[in-house]
Each structure stands twice: as structure tokens, then as C-alpha cells.
MIMI-615711 format. One record per residue: residue number from 1; residue in three letters; z negated, x negated, y of N, C-alpha, C, O, CB in turn. Coordinates in steps of 0.02 Angstrom, whole numbers. Each point is the difference from the previous one (the first is absolute). Glycine has a CB too. Example, Ala and Ser with C-alpha at 12.3 -4.5 7.8 and 13.67 -1.06 7.14 Angstrom:
BEGIN
NODE    n  res    n_zz    n_xx    n_yy   ca_zz   ca_xx   ca_yy    c_zz    c_xx    c_yy    o_zz    o_xx    o_yy   cb_zz   cb_xx   cb_yy
NODE    1  Ala    -390    -660    -284       0      45      59       0     -45      60     -33     -52      -1     -29     147     -58
NODE    2  Ser      98     -77     112      -3     -42      59     -37      39      55      -8     -25      55     116     -34     -87
***
This chain:
BEGIN
NODE    n  res    n_zz    n_xx    n_yy   ca_zz   ca_xx   ca_yy    c_zz    c_xx    c_yy    o_zz    o_xx    o_yy   cb_zz   cb_xx   cb_yy
NODE    1  Met   -4880   -1224    6633     -33     -65      -6     -75       6      18     -42     -30     -33     151     -28      61
NODE    2  Leu    -124      95      24     -70       9      20     -39      40     -53     -57     -14     -14      92       9     135
NODE    3  Glu      -2      56    -148     -31      39     -54     -14     -44     -61     -53       5     -30     111      99      72
NODE    4  Glu     -10    -146     -59      -8     -42     -59     -57     -50       8     -39     -12     -46     161      24      23
NODE    5  Thr    -128     -42      83     -53     -49       9     -68      33       1     -49     -30     -23     128     -42      88
NODE    6  Ala     -84     134     -40     -63      36      -3     -20      16     -72     -57      -9     -19      81      58     132
NODE    7  Arg      25     -25    -152     -15      16     -70     -20     -63     -38     -45       3     -42     126      93      46
NODE    8  Thr     -49    -152      10     -16     -63     -33     -71     -22      16     -38     -21     -44     159     -12      48
NODE    9  Cys    -140      39      60     -67     -19      22     -53      43     -35     -50     -25     -24      96     -11     135
NODE   10  Ile     -35     101    -113     -47      47     -31      -6     -14     -75     -55       2     -29      83      86     115
NODE   11  Glu      28    -102    -118       0     -16     -71     -38     -64     -15     -38      -3     -48     148      61      37
NODE   12  Lys    -101    -109      53     -36     -63      -9     -75       9       6     -39     -35     -33     138     -26      78
NODE   13  Ala    -119     109      -3     -72      13      10     -29      44     -55     -61      10      -2      79     -21     124
NODE   14  Gly      24      36    -167     -24      43     -53     -21      68      23     -44      31     -30       8    -132     -27
NODE   15  Leu      67     126     111     -17      65      28      56      50      -9      56     -18     -18    -130     -38     100
NODE   16  Gln      59     119     -67      50      53       0      12      21      73     -40     -13      44       5      52    -160
NODE   17  Leu      92      -6     126      17      22      68     -54      43      31     -14      -6      60     134       0     -91
NODE   18  Asp    -150      50      -9     -50      45      28     -66     -34      17     -46      31      27      99      60     -92
NODE   19  Gln     -59    -155      48     -60     -38      18       7     -36      67     -48     -30      24      25      16    -146
NODE   20  Ile      83      16     151      11     -32      65     -19      50      55      27      55       3      67    -128     -50
NODE   21  His    -140      53      90     -26      45      51      44       3      62       1      50      35    -115     -73     -78
NODE   22  Leu     150     -32      58      41      -2      61      50     -57      -5     -15     -52     -28     -80     102      95
NODE   23  Ala     154     -39     -38      49     -53       7      16      -8      74      15      48      35      34     -24    -150
NODE   24  Leu     -52     -86     138      19     -18      69      66     -38      -5       3     -53     -30    -125      48      71
NODE   25  Ala     174      32     -11      66     -31      -8      43      11      62     -10      48      38       2     -31    -162
NODE   26  Gly      56     -62     133      49       7      53      59     -45     -14      -2     -42     -45     -88      69     127
NODE   27  Asp     143     -19     -43      60     -40     -11      40      -2      66     -24      23      51      28       8    -174
NODE   28  Leu      55     -59     120      41      -9      61      50      56      10      31       5      54     -45    -126     -67
NODE   29  Gln      24     163     -36      49      54       7     -27      55      44     -59      15      -1     106     -42    -112
NODE   30  Ala      -2      58     152     -21      48      51     -50      50     -27      12      33     -52      99     -47     106
NODE   31  Gln    -168      21     -18     -54      46     -19     -27     -14     -70     -20      46     -35      73      40     109
NODE   32  Cys     -54    -150     -93     -30     -22     -64      29      40     -59     -37      26     -42     -68     -58     103
NODE   33  Thr     170      37     -62      34      41     -50     -14     -23     -71     -14      41     -44     103     -19     127
NODE   34  Ala     -85     -88     -95     -10     -25     -68     -69      17     -26      -8      19     -58      88    -112      82
NODE   35  Ser    -131      86      19     -69      15     -21      -8      74     -16     -30      17     -50     -11    -112     120
NODE   36  Gly      68     137     -27      -7      72     -11      34      23     -64     -27      41     -37      22     -26     159
NODE   37  Tyr      63     -42    -136      36      20     -60     -32     -29     -63       2      31     -53     103     -24     120
NODE   38  Ala    -134     -67     -61     -36     -28     -58     -61      43     -16     -15      13     -58      55    -129      88
NODE   39  Met     -76     138      22     -60      40     -11      17      70     -23     -42      33     -32     -16     -99     119
NODE   40  Arg     117      89     -73      22      64     -27       1      -2     -76     -15      51     -33      85     -31     135
NODE   41  Gln     -55     -77    -130       1      -8     -73     -70     -13     -28     -17      24     -54     134     -68      63
NODE   42  Leu    -157       5      27     -65     -19     -26     -53      55       6     -45       5     -41      74    -122      71
NODE   43  Lys     -22     158      22     -45      57      10     -74     -20       2     -42      29     -33     126      42     -24
NODE   44  Ile     -98    -123      97     -69     -19      13     -12       5      76      48      -3      38     -52     -75    -140
NODE   45  Pro     -58      86     124     -14       4      72      32     -59      37      -3     -57     -23    -105     118       0
NODE   46  Phe     138     -47      80      41     -50      34      -9       3      75      -1      53      31      84     -45    -123
NODE   47  Thr     -91     -67     121       0      -7      73      53     -51      19      -2     -57     -21    -122      85      28
NODE   48  Gly     172      -6      33      55     -44      20     -19     -44      59     -34      22      46     114      62     -88
NODE   49  Leu     -57    -146      40     -15     -49      53      64     -30      26      50      -4     -36    -161     -21     -16
NODE   50  Tyr     110       3     114      56     -40      24     -26     -58      41     -27       8      55     102      93     -53
NODE   51  Gly     -67    -160     -29     -17     -61      36      57     -49      -2      -9     -60      11    -111      77     -38
NODE   52  Ala     180       9      11      58     -45     -10     -17     -52     -52     -28      17     -53      67       1     173
NODE   53  Cys     -23     -81    -107     -12     -52     -51     -74     -15     -10     -18     -38     -45     129     -10      75
NODE   54  Ser    -155      77      11     -72     -11      -9     -31      52     -46     -61       0     -10      56     -50     123
NODE   55  Thr      45      95    -142     -26      57     -36     -43     -19     -60     -48      36     -16     147      27      53
NODE   56  Met     -83    -118     -72     -40     -19     -58     -72     -17      21     -47      22     -33     150     -64     -24
NODE   57  Ala    -110       4     111     -68     -16      23     -34      61      29     -60       8      -7      97    -125      31
NODE   58  Glu       1     160      10     -28      61      28     -27      45     -54     -57      25       5     136     -32      91
NODE   59  Ser     -40      19    -149     -22      44     -54     -59     -32     -38     -46      35     -20     162      11       9
NODE   60  Leu    -114    -112       2     -54     -34     -36     -64       2      40     -54      12     -27     138     -87     -27
NODE   61  Ala     -80      64     120     -59       1      43     -30      70       3     -61       8      -7     108    -104      74
NODE   62  Leu      -5     146     -56     -24      69       3     -30      22     -66     -52      32      -2     139      -7      88
NODE   63  Gly     -53     -43    -141     -25      18     -66     -68     -31     -14     -43      32     -29     160     -23     -10
NODE   64  Ala    -126     -73      59     -64     -33     -11     -55      34      39     -56       8     -24     116    -116       5
NODE   65  Cys     -45     128      81     -49      35      41     -19      68     -30     -58      18      -1     103     -77     103
NODE   66  Leu       5      95    -126     -13      66     -30     -40      -6     -64     -47      39     -11     153       3      61
NODE   67  Val     -89     -90     -92     -37      -9     -62     -72     -23      15     -47      24     -32     154     -53     -28
NODE   68  Ser    -114     -16     107     -67     -24      19     -43      56      28     -61       1      -8     109    -114      31
NODE   69  Gly     -15     161      11     -37      56      29     -12      57     -48     -30      51      19      79     -82      87
NODE   70  Gly     -28      24    -168     -13      51     -50      48      58      -2     -14      51     -32    -101     -83      44
NODE   71  Val     173      25      21      49      54       0      32       9     -69      13      57     -20       9     -80     141
NODE   72  Gly     -11     -31    -156      31       4     -66     -14     -63     -39     -18     -51      28     107     126      16
NODE   73  Glu     -81     -71    -110     -13     -58     -42      64     -34     -23      -1     -59     -16    -103     114     -22
NODE   74  Asn     159     -19      36      64     -29     -21      52      16      54      26      55       4     -55     -44    -128
NODE   75  Val      45     -61     165      46       9      56      57     -50      -6     -11     -60      -9     -83     102      83
NODE   76  Leu     155     -17     -69      59     -43      -2      19     -20      71       0      42      46      40      13    -152
NODE   77  Ala     -23    -119     115      29     -24      62      68     -29     -18       5     -45     -42    -119      19      96
NODE   78  Met     167      52     -23      67     -18     -23      52       6      55     -11      33      51     -22       5    -165
NODE   79  Thr      90     -72     103      56       4      47      62     -27     -33      -3     -31     -53     -75      19     151
NODE   80  Ala     135      23     -66      64     -24     -27      50      -5      57      -8      32      52     -15      20    -165
NODE   81  Ser      75     -91     102      56      -3      47      64     -13     -39      -2     -21     -58     -73     -22     151
NODE   82  His     131      56     -61      65      -6     -33      50     -27      50       6      25      56     -32      71    -135
NODE   83  Phe      62    -148      59      45     -35      46      49      46      35       2       4      61     -14    -104    -133
NODE   84  Cys      53     135      34      53      41      30     -29      57      41      26      15      54      48     -43    -149
NODE   85  Ala    -128      60      71     -28      57      36     -27     -21      68       6      37      48     -35      16    -157
NODE   86  Ala      -1    -113     113     -27     -23      64      54     -25      46      -1      14      60    -104     -44    -119
NODE   87  Glu     152      -8      32      52     -29      42      43      53      35      18      -9      58     -16     -90    -134
NODE   88  Arg      13     152      42      44      50      30     -33      38      57      34      32      40      23     -20    -150
NODE   89  Gln    -124     -15     114     -34      35      54       2     -39      66       4      30      53     -78      21    -138
NODE   90  Phe      73    -117      80      -9     -40      61      57     -48      15       5     -25      56    -125      36     -76
NODE   91  Arg     162     -26     -29      51     -50      11      69      27     -17       6      57     -25     -90    -147       1
NODE   92  Met     134      52      37      68      23     -12      12      17     -73     -35     -26     -44      73     -45     140
NODE   93  Pro      10     115    -111      13      16     -70      13     -62     -42      33     -47      22      15     156      15
NODE   94  Leu     -76    -109     -97       6     -59     -43      72     -16     -17      19     -58      -6    -131      84     -41
NODE   95  Asp     154      26      40      69     -11     -20      42     -27      58      59     -16      -9     -70     107     -75
NODE   96  Tyr     -19     -96     144      36     -29      57      11     -74     -11      49     -28      24     -98     115      52
NODE   97  Gly       2    -119    -111       7     -71     -15     -15     -45      58      26     -56       4      58      86     -86
NODE   98  Gly    -126      -8     130     -16     -41      58     -44     -59     -18     -36       1     -50      45     100     120
NODE   99  Met      -5    -154     -30     -40     -60     -11     -72      13      19     -14      28      53     115    -100     -31
NODE  100  Arg    -148      53     -65     -71       7      14     -24     -59      42      22     -57     -11     -40     122     -97
NODE  101  Thr     -25     -52     156     -25     -53      43     -51     -43     -38     -30      24     -49      49      48     151
NODE  102  Pro     -30    -135     -82     -49     -43     -34     -71      26       3     -41     -17     -43     115     -79      69
NODE  103  Thr     -90     137      24     -68      27       6     -12      63     -41     -56      24      -6      52     -73     119
NODE  104  Ser      58      77    -140      -7      63     -38     -35     -11     -66       3     -55     -28     101      98      83
NODE  105  Gln    -136       9     -81     -34      -3     -64      29      52     -48      32      48      22    -137     -89      35
NODE  106  Trp      93      30    -120      30      40     -53     -51      50     -26     -51     -21     -28     130     -73      -4
NODE  107  Thr     -67     158      41     -46      51     -25      -4      -1     -76      50       8     -33     -26      62     134
NODE  108  Ala     -84     -80    -127      -9      -6     -72       5      67     -34     -29      50      23     -44    -150      -5
NODE  109  Thr     109     102     -73       0      59     -44     -57     -11     -49       8     -34     -51     118      55      64
NODE  110  Ala    -183       9       2     -60     -15     -40     -53      53      12       3      38      48      21    -160     -42
NODE  111  Ala     -72     125     -52     -56      47       6     -63     -33     -27       3     -43     -43      74     143      33
NODE  112  Gly    -134     -78      36     -63     -26     -24     -53      54       2       3      45      42      27    -159      -2
NODE  113  Cys     -78     111     -85     -53      50      -4     -64     -32     -28       3     -38     -49      83     130      32
NODE  114  Val    -142     -77      48     -65     -24     -25     -47      60      -7       8      50      34       8    -164      20
NODE  115  Leu     -63     107     -99     -51      53     -12     -67     -25      26     -22     -54     -18      85      98     -84
NODE  116  Leu     -95      -3     143     -64     -17      30     -56      38     -33       4      61     -10      53     -86     118
NODE  117  His    -112     -11    -126     -61      29     -28     -59     -19      44       5     -51      36      42      45    -154
NODE  118  Pro    -101      44     118     -59     -19      40     -37     -60     -29     -35     -35      37      25     153      -3
NODE  119  Ala      18    -131     -99     -36     -56     -32      35     -16     -65      43      37     -23    -153      -4      77
NODE  120  Gly      89     -89     -85      29     -18     -64      40     -65       5       2     -32      52       2     152     -83
NODE  121  Pro      27    -139     -24      39     -63      -1      61       4      44      28      54      11     -69     -75    -126
NODE  122  Gly      62     -36     141      59      -3      42     -12     -38      64     -55     -25      12      91     133     -61
NODE  123  Val      15    -111      90      -4     -34      64     -40      42      49      10      61       3     101    -119     -24
NODE  124  Gln    -154      27      60     -43      36      47      32       2      70      37     -46      19    -138      13     -86
NODE  125  Val      85      85     105      22       8      69     -62       3      44     -24      54      15     131       7     -50
NODE  126  Pro    -133    -119      57     -61       0      40       9      26      71     -47      29      28      10    -124     -95
NODE  127  Ser      97      86      96       9      21      70      73      13      14      45     -25     -34    -145     -42      68
NODE  128  Val     111     108      18      68      14      23      -1      -1      77     -53       7      30      81      63    -135
NODE  129  Ala      30     -78     134       7       4      73      65      37      16      54     -22     -19    -120     -86      36
NODE  130  Phe      60     163      18      59      38      20      28     -28      65     -38     -13      47      -6     117    -106
NODE  131  Gly     109    -111      62      31     -33      57       9      45      61      -7      61      -4      64    -132     -77
NODE  132  Arg     -42      39     136      17      34      62      74     -13      14      26     -54     -13    -145      42      58
NODE  133  Val     152      62     -17      72      -7      13      11     -51      56     -32       3      52      52     116     -88
NODE  134  Gln      25    -165      23      19     -52      48      75       7      15      40      13     -45    -132     -91       3
NODE  135  Asp     110      68     104      71       6      20      16     -52      54     -20       8      58      20     116     -86
NODE  136  Leu      35    -176       9      21     -52      47      72       9      21      34     -47      20    -115     -31     -72
NODE  137  Gln     105     141      49      66      19      26      57     -33     -38      52     -17      30    -105      32      81
NODE  138  Ile      45     -24    -176      55     -23     -42      46      59     -14     -23      52     -23     -49    -143     -30
NODE  139  Lys     136      84      66      48      55     -10      54     -16     -51      45      41     -11     -67      -6     128
NODE  140  Asp      18     -93    -147      51     -22     -48     -18      27     -69     -48     -23     -31      71     -81      99
NODE  141  Ile      16     153     -93     -14      31     -64      10     -48     -58     -23      13     -56      56      96     104
NODE  142  Thr       1    -165     -35      11     -50     -52     -52     -56       2      10     -52     -31     111      79      34
NODE  143  Asn    -175     -17      34     -53     -51       5     -68      33      -6     -39       0      48     113     -73      25
NODE  144  Met     -88     100    -131     -63      34     -12     -59     -49       2     -56      19      19     116      66     -87
NODE  145  Gly     -49    -147      49     -54     -49       0     -30     -10      69     -60      -5       7     115     -51    -102
NODE  146  Ala     -12      52     145     -24      -8      69     -39      61      24     -48      -7      37     146     -68     -14
NODE  147  Ala     -77     134     -45     -35      61      20     -68       7     -32     -46      28      30     157      26     -15
NODE  148  Met    -119     -80     -76     -62       9     -38     -50     -57       7     -60      11     -11     126      56     -68
NODE  149  Ala     -44    -126      96     -44     -58       4     -59      10      48     -56     -19     -18     154     -52      -9
NODE  150  Pro     -88     100      86     -58      11      45     -53      44     -31     -60     -10      12     136      -4      84
NODE  151  Ala     -56      64    -135     -48      44     -32     -41     -37     -52     -61      10      -6     137      87      26
NODE  152  Ala     -43    -140     -59     -35     -40     -50     -51     -46      33     -57      -6     -24     157      11     -52
NODE  153  Ala     -80     -36     130     -46     -45      36     -59      38      28     -57     -23      -6     153     -52      35
NODE  154  Asp     -84     133       0     -54      40      30     -50      22     -52     -61      -6      11     140      44      76
NODE  155  Thr     -56     -14    -144     -46      23     -53     -40     -57     -28     -61       6     -10     140      86     -18
NODE  156  Leu     -47    -149      15     -36     -58     -26     -52     -25      49     -56     -16     -20     158     -15     -47
NODE  157  Leu     -84      26     131     -47     -26      50     -60      46       6     -57     -24       4     152     -29      58
NODE  158  Arg     -84     119     -61     -56      46       5     -43      -2     -63     -62       6       5     131      68      70
NODE  159  Tyr     -38     -82    -133     -38      -2     -62     -44     -62      -2     -59       4     -17     150      58     -42
NODE  160  Phe     -64    -120      77     -40     -61       0     -57       4      51     -55     -25     -13     156     -40     -23
NODE  161  Gln     -88      96      92     -52       7      51     -55      48     -23     -59     -14       9     145      -9      81
NODE  162  Asp     -67      78    -120     -49      51     -22     -42     -24     -58     -59      19      -6     137      68      45
NODE  163  Thr     -50    -127     -83     -34     -21     -61     -29     -70       3     -36     -22     -46     111      96     -15
NODE  164  Asn     -60    -111     115     -22     -70       7      26     -43     -57     -33     -46     -22     -69      85      81
NODE  165  Lys     162     -22     -82      32     -40     -53      59     -38      29      22      12      56     -59      71    -143
NODE  166  Ala      63    -128      47      57     -42      20      52       0     -55     -15      18     -57     -61     -91     128
NODE  167  Pro     138      53     -56      52      -2     -52     -20     -41     -61      20      15     -56      64      -1     145
NODE  168  Thr    -123     -67     -78     -19     -44     -55     -50      33     -49     -14     -28     -53      34     -68     129
NODE  169  Asp     -45     155     -59     -45      36     -46      39      34     -56     -30      29     -45     -49     -11     139
NODE  170  Tyr     145     -22     -91      43      35     -49      48     -49     -33      22     -48      30     -31     154      37
NODE  171  Asp      24     -92    -130      48     -42     -36      69       5      32      33     -50      11     -99      65    -117
NODE  172  Val      87      47     119      65      12      30      -5      59      47     -37      48     -13      97     -94     -88
NODE  173  Ile     -23      44     156       9      57      44      72      23      -7      47     -34      22    -137      -6      61
NODE  174  Phe      99      98    -115      68      26     -11      18      50      55     -37      48      12      23     -64    -137
NODE  175  Thr      70       5     158      27      51      44      61      31     -34      30     -30     -44     -72     -31     147
NODE  176  Gly      58     121     -82      58      32     -29      30      49      50     -35      46      21     -13     -59    -137
NODE  177  Asp     104       5     132      50     -49     -18      34     -25      64      50      28      23     -32      26    -137
NODE  178  Leu     -46    -107     140      25     -28      62      65     -39     -10      38      -9      48    -155       3      -7
NODE  179  Gly     129     -18    -101      58     -43     -11      -9     -68      33     -54     -16      25     126     119     -32
NODE  180  Lys     -20    -142       7      -4     -68      27     -11       1      76     -42     -38      25     117      -2    -117
NODE  181  Val     -39      81     127      -5       2      73     -69      25      22     -33     -31      41     157      50     -32
NODE  182  Gly    -145      36     -37     -65      28      18     -58     -45     -19     -50      -3      36     100     115     -50
NODE  183  Ser     -44    -147     -42     -54     -45     -21      -7     -58      50     -56     -19      16      77      49    -136
NODE  184  Glu      34     -56     143      -3     -54      50     -32      25      64     -40     -36      31     142     -17     -81
NODE  185  Leu     -84     114      71     -30      28      60     -75      13      -9     -38     -10      47     149      61     -19
NODE  186  Leu    -131     -28     -87     -71      11     -13     -39     -65       7     -53      -1      32      82      95    -110
NODE  187  His      -4    -148      50     -34     -64       5      -6     -22      73     -51     -25      21      95      -7    -134
NODE  188  Glu       9      44     151       0     -18      71     -52      40      38     -37     -27      41     158      -3     -48
NODE  189  Leu    -125      95      -6     -48      43      34     -72     -18     -19     -44       0      43     129      92     -42
NODE  190  Met     -97    -109     -63     -68     -19     -22     -19     -68      28     -58     -11      17      73      79    -121
NODE  191  Gln      33    -114     108     -13     -66      28     -22       6      73     -42     -39      23     126     -11    -101
NODE  192  Arg     -56      97     114     -19      11      71     -73      18       6     -31     -12      51     147      48     -26
NODE  193  Glu    -144      -6     -78     -71      19      -1     -43     -53     -34     -59      11     -12      93     109      12
NODE  194  Gly      -3    -176     -17     -37     -55     -31     -13       8     -74     -46     -31     -27      -6      15     136
NODE  195  Ile      92      57    -142     -10      13     -72      62     -22     -38      56      22      15    -132      75       9
NODE  196  Ala      67    -141     -73      55     -24     -41       1      37     -67     -51       2     -34      45    -116      89
NODE  197  Leu      62     144     -73       6      36     -64      32     -47     -52      59       7     -16     -48     106      77
NODE  198  Thr     -50    -159     -85      26     -48     -48       8      29     -70      35     -28     -42     -88     -62     109
NODE  199  Asn      21     147     -80       3      32     -66      37      66       2     -15      46     -38     -94    -101       8
NODE  200  His     158      61      74      37      62       9      62       2     -44      36     -50      -6     -78      57     123
NODE  201  Gln      54      51    -148      63      13     -36      24      70      19     -41      44      14       7    -121    -110
NODE  202  Asp      99      86      97      28      65      19      38      31     -58      40     -33     -33     -31      -6     152
NODE  203  Cys     -23     103    -131      32      35     -56      76       2       8      36      -5     -49    -139      74      35
NODE  204  Gly     127     -62      76      71       1      12      34     -66     -17      58      -1     -21     -77      84     109
NODE  205  Cys     -17    -139     -80      26     -65     -19      -6     -13     -75      43     -33     -29     -72      -9     143
NODE  206  Leu     -24      68    -144     -12     -12     -71      48      39     -45      21     -25     -52    -140       5      79
NODE  207  Leu     136      81      -7      36      45     -46      67     -27     -21      17       3     -59     -75      91     112
NODE  208  Tyr      97    -121      -7      67     -24     -16       6     -76       3      54     -28     -11      -9     135      55
NODE  209  Gly    -100    -141     -29       3     -73       3      46     -25      54      -1      24      57     -24     -26    -178
NODE  210  Asp      67     -46     104      46     -31      49      70      28      -5      48     -33      22    -116     -70     -28
NODE  211  Asp      76     163     -21      66      30      -7      29      12      70     -26      42      37      -7      12    -147
NODE  212  Pro      87     -88     129      28       8      67      32      67      13      10      20      57       8    -141     -57
NODE  213  Ser      -2     158     -53      35      64       9     -44      54      29      25      51      23      48     -82    -118
NODE  214  Val    -140      21      95     -45      51      25     -21     -14      72     -44      34      26       4     -14    -142
NODE  215  Gly      69     -69     148     -16     -16      69     -69     -30       7     -15     -52     -30      88     145      65
NODE  216  Ala    -116     -61       6     -66     -28      14     -52      19     -53     -58     -19       7      87      24     113
NODE  217  Gly      -9      32    -172     -47      17     -53       1      74     -17      44      36      23    -115    -130      13
NODE  218  Gly      23     115     -76      -3      70     -20     -39      42      49     -37     -26      42      44     -11    -159
NODE  219  Ser       2     103     112     -38      47      41      -4      66     -37      18       4     -59      20     -60     166
NODE  220  Gly     -62     108     -73      -6      66     -32     -69      10     -29     -35     -48     -17     156      46      -7
NODE  221  Cys    -141      65      16     -66      17     -29     -10     -33     -68     -55     -24     -15      58     133      76
NODE  222  Gly      50    -111    -101      -7     -25     -67      -7     -75      -4     -20     -26     -52      86     121      16
NODE  223  Cys     -50    -131      89      -3     -73      -1     -71     -25     -10     -14     -34     -49     114      30     124
NODE  224  Ser    -145      22     -30     -70     -22      -7     -34      34     -59     -44     -29     -31      39       9     154
NODE  225  Ala      26      82    -139     -29      35     -57      15     -37     -65     -43      -7     -43      55     116     103
NODE  226  Leu      49    -133     -67      20     -35     -60     -36     -67      -7     -23     -18     -54     135      74      60
NODE  227  Val    -117     -93      50     -35     -64      -2     -74      11     -15     -31     -38     -36     113     -11     118
NODE  228  Leu    -111     102     -53     -70      16     -13     -12      14     -74     -46     -28     -30      35      74     146
NODE  229  Cys      52      -2    -145     -12      23     -68      21     -51     -54     -29      -1     -54      44     117      96
NODE  230  Ser      35    -156     -27      26     -46     -51     -25     -72       8       7     -40     -46      93     112      38
NODE  231  His    -128     -88      67     -21     -70      12     -72      -5      23     -40     -36     -31     158      10      60
NODE  232  Ile    -136      61      25     -66      -9      29     -55      26     -46     -47     -36     -16      98      45     130
NODE  233  Leu     -46      55    -134     -53      29     -42      -6     -34     -69     -56     -13     -21      76     121      79
NODE  234  Pro      36    -124     -93      -8     -36     -63     -34     -68       8     -40     -19     -43     142      76       3
NODE  235  Asn     -88     -92      95     -33     -65      11     -74       9      14     -41     -41     -21     147      -4      66
NODE  236  Leu    -125      99     -11     -71      14      11     -34      19     -66     -58     -18     -11      83      55     128
NODE  237  Met      10       0    -160     -29      20     -64      -9     -59     -47     -47      -2     -39     100     114      54
NODE  238  Gln      -6    -160     -10       0     -56     -47     -34     -63      27      -2     -51     -35     107      97     -11
NODE  239  Gly    -132     -43     106     -37     -56      27      41     -49      41     -26     -51      22     -47      64    -117
NODE  240  Gly     137       1     105      41     -44      41     -21       1      73       2     -51      34      92      69    -113
NODE  241  Tyr    -115      40     104     -28       8      66     -70      30      -7     -14      37     -47     129     -21      99
NODE  242  Gln    -159     -33      -4     -66      30       2      -7      50      57     -34      51      -7     -11    -155     -43
NODE  243  Lys      77      89     107      -6      42      59      63      -6      42      19     -56      19    -145      44     -20
NODE  244  Val     158      68      17      61      -1      40      -3      56      52     -38      48      -7     104     -98     -89
NODE  245  Leu     -23      42     147      12      54      48      72      24     -10      46     -40      -4    -130      -8      87
NODE  246  Phe      92     113     -86      65      32      -7      13      38      65     -33      50      14      25     -40    -142
NODE  247  Val      56     -34     168      13      28      66      72      24       3      45     -39      15    -132     -37      39
NODE  248  Ala      98     139     -69      68      27       0      18      25      70     -40      32      33      29       1    -155
NODE  249  Thr      71     -50     143      23      16      68      56      52      -2      37       4     -49     -69    -119      87
NODE  250  Gly      37     155      15      52      51       2      29       8      70     -35      -8      50     -23      67    -143
NODE  251  Ala     123     -45      95      34      16      63       7      75       6      34      31     -41      29    -142      39
NODE  252  Leu     -94     141      51      -8      72       3      55      35      40     -14      45      39    -108     -63     -49
NODE  253  Met     184      -1       0      55      34      35      27      56     -43     -12       2     -61      41    -108     123
NODE  254  Ser       8     151     -32      35      53     -36      73      -3      19      19     -34      49    -123     107     -53
NODE  255  Gln     146     -39     -33      71      -3      14      18      29      69      38     -32      37     -17      41    -159
NODE  256  Pro     -47      49     142      17      26      67     -24     -46      56      36     -11      49     -42     125     -96
NODE  257  Ile     -56    -141      40     -27     -43      52      41     -65       5      13     -25      55    -128      74     -73
NODE  258  Phe     134     -76     -39      40     -61       0      67      11      35      23     -42      38     -78       6    -146
NODE  259  Leu      86      94      96      64      15      32      -7      11      75      49      -5      37     -10      56    -145
NODE  260  Gln     -99     -37     131     -13       7      71     -18     -67      33     -20      -2      58     -18     119     -79
NODE  261  Lys      44    -172     -18     -11     -67      26     -73     -14      19     -14     -40      44     132      42      -3
NODE  262  Glu    -164      33     -74     -71     -13      12     -20     -65     -34      35     -24     -45     -58     148      53
NODE  263  Ser     -33    -152      13     -27     -60     -32     -33      19     -66     -10      59     -15      -7    -113     128
NODE  264  Ile       0       3    -152     -25      11     -68     -74     -17      -4     -18     -59       3     133      33     -50
NODE  265  Pro    -160      76      40     -71     -14      -8     -14     -28     -70      35      16     -48     -63      75     131
NODE  266  Gly     -23    -132     -88     -21     -27     -65     -73      13     -13     -39      11      46     126     -99     -36
NODE  267  Ile    -105      88     -74     -70       9     -20     -13     -41     -63      46     -15     -38     -49     132      88
NODE  268  Ala     -60    -136     -59     -19     -39     -60     -69      24     -23     -47       2      39     115    -102      -1
NODE  269  His     -73     116    -102     -63      20     -31     -23     -54     -48      41     -29     -35     -12     151      47
NODE  270  Leu     -94    -135     -13     -27     -56     -40     -47      26     -54     -40      45      12      49    -121      88
NODE  271  Val      -3      46    -159     -44      15     -57     -26     -65     -29      40     -44     -17      22     152      -9
NODE  272  Glu    -127    -115      21     -30     -58     -32      -5      14     -75     -25      52     -20     -41     -82     125
NODE  273  Leu      89     -17    -146       0       7     -72     -38     -58     -31      13     -58      15      98     120     -12
NODE  274  Val    -158     -46     -47     -44     -50     -29      -1       8     -76      -6      55     -26     -64     -58     131
NODE  275  Ala      76     -53    -140      -4       1     -73     -71      18     -21     -49     -23      30     142     -62     -38
NODE  276  Gln     -99     126     -45     -66      20     -24     -34     -59     -33      30     -35     -41       9     153      25
NODE  277  Lys    -102    -130      34     -37     -55     -29     -30      20     -66     -33     -40     -33       8      -4     147
***
């Protein structure tokens, strides 16, 4: 799936594989297995990343910095996730048929890929903000929203402080993927600092809508990647949005650490996206 989305992106851009200078990719499978095996087929320069569900924003932010610095002219930023592959690492076997908690989220089977250029037509990336790891001692593996919400709040607060901007300067502030529980906690944390997020939307809530079978919403690397590539970027290209913030969040636990009952650190990376005038 990751290989297919990369080939589709390159084809849409009218390029060949040998014209891609670098691919930044990661996924949820142990040691970024999906990304490594996809790049085995594509045979283009590759740097693997792991930001959990924040990987799309991480790859996009790093790619924008590299392109802006003259490292390459055609850089792919991409990620993917898969429901069964992720669930079997951290939760009970799917065939057990256990009841999912209301705070749990559904790992999206999805992939997304964007191509970055130093100049030319397309959506612009004026600024990025790399997150700091936050850990409020959440240990519930079925409540990723609570683990990631503090990181989203921290990154947004630092970004607004550093840039002297406010939420109202943007059409929409997209987080990914806090789900319903994490989104409520984010609003509460921002309200404590006197900031109201009246234009906030979450990729985890958008992806599956009000489907009760997915619990608190979608999650996984592919969740925010899919919303970015199929909703946010097309709206920026077509004039539906003029300026948005894309803030992808990730829970940085691993299977061994989770089994040792450690808490779950969270991180959030921010990318400003602006429609070309």
C-alpha cells in the first residue's frame, strides 16, 4: 500500500523514480517494516522515521526543511498504517473478540504521500514546529487521545507564542489523531491558557465520522495522512481553505515498554500550510 501511494504521487507529478532525491517515511510496524520493504521495491534514497501517529507531519516538516535548505528538489514525505498489524502489537488478539473500550480508537488502514519542491505551483509550507515529548503518566493503552492531547497543546501554545499568532489567524486547525476524548482534553488544556479553539477539527474524528463501531475515532499514521492528502490539501488547492495548521500527534510507546507497564509519552509536530496566491 505504501509503495502504491508513492508510485501514484510520483506519477501525478509527471516524474520518474530516478528523479526523486529522497523519501522520508515511517509506519507503526516494528522497526518501520512497511517503509523498508516499500523502499526495497522503489530503490530511491530513503530515510526512515518513527513518530507514531505524528509521522506524516514529521516527514512533511523535515522534508520542507531539507528542500528549503537545498538538499534536494524532489522529496517524498509519506507514511502508512494497517489495522491488524498495529492492533496485534499492543492489544489483545483480534480473534479473541474482546469488547473495545469507549476511549479506544481504530487504527486506519491507509497511506498518504506528498511531493515537496523548493518552488513552483502547489500548497506552500511557510513554517514548521517540531514538538517536545510530553508525558502525563497515562498508562491506558486504550486511551491514546489522553496520552497525546498534552503534546498537541504544548506545540500549539509554543507556536502561537513564538509567532505572535492566534487560532483565529487560520481557517482550520487540524489535529491528528486525538479522537473524541483527546480533542475534548485539548480544548480543556487550551482553555486553561485562555485560548479557545473554535476552528479546531481532528483527523481521527473526521475519518470515520459518527460510526460508533470505531470507538473514539480513527488513529494510526495513515489516519492524518489520509485526511491531509484527500481533504486538507485539495481544499487548499481549490480555494476552500487559505491557511491551516496541521498538527499530527503520536504516542511514542513500544511493545516491550508497554508490557513493562510504563507510561505513554506523546509528541506533536506542526506544519503551517498556505494556499498559493
